[in-house]
N, C-alpha and C positions, 0 to 999 in steps of 0.2 A: 376198409375196403368197401363195406356195404354203404357206409356214409357217403363215400365218394361216388358210388354208382347212383345213390339217391339224389345227390347234388346234380349230377349230370342229367338225370331223368327229369328233374323238376326245373331245370334252368329255363327251358322255353316257357313253361307255365308261369314262373315268377316274372320273367320278362314281359309276358303278355299282360299280367295283372298290373305290373308297374306302369306299363304303357297306358292301360285303360284308366288307371288312377290319375295319371298326369293329364290325360285328355279330359276326364271328369272335372279336375281342378281348374283347368283352363276354361271349360264351358261354364262352370260355376262363377268364376270371376267376371267373365264377360256378361253373363246373365245378371249378376248383381249390379253391374254398372248400368245396364239398360233398365232394370227394374227401378233404379233410383228415380228415373223420370216418371215412372208410373206412380210412385209414392206421392210425388208432388201433385199430380193430377187428382189422385184420390183425396188428398187433404183439401185441395181447393173445392172439389165437389162436396166434401163433407161440410165445409164451412158454408157453402151456398145452400145446401139442404137444411142446415140448422137455421140459417137466416130466414128462409122462406117458410119455416114452420114444419117441415117434414123431418121430425126428430128421428124416427126409425130408420129412414134412409141415410141420414147423416151418421147415425151410429154404425150402420153397415159399412159405409165408405171408410169410416175411421178404423174399423176392425180390419178391413182389407188393406188399408195403408200400413197398419202395424204388422200384419202378416208379411207384406211385401218389403217392409223396411229391413235394414241390416240386422235388427234384433229379432226378426221373425224367422221365416223359412230359410233365408240364406245362412243364418247362423247355425241352424240345424244341419244344413248340408255341409258346411265347413267343419262342424264337429264330427259328422260321420266320416268325412274324408280323412280327417286327422286320426280318428280311431282306426280306420282301415290301414293307414300308413304305419301306425304303431304296431298293429297286428302283423303286417307283412315284415316289418323290421324284426319282430320277435321270431317269426318263422325262419327268416334268413339267419338270425343269430343261432337258432338251433341247428341249422344245416352247416354252418361254417365254424 
């Protein structure tokens, strides 16, 4: 009886969190696609900076390209979204 009341009470909260998680996943996927263009610009600028002799600037652009690439910050965001999804699944498993 208590478990059923807790399920009913937490239903709107779980729905809101699931909705927010889906919205965050959609925004992350769109942002990753847009950032792909930025990576190519950063790599091009890095090569140009290395070619003209400004090695420090070339290194900075290369670090920015790695952070913006799919193995940088988008990977961390996807990992955090996946962990949050697993945690919500665990909580739902406890309630049902």
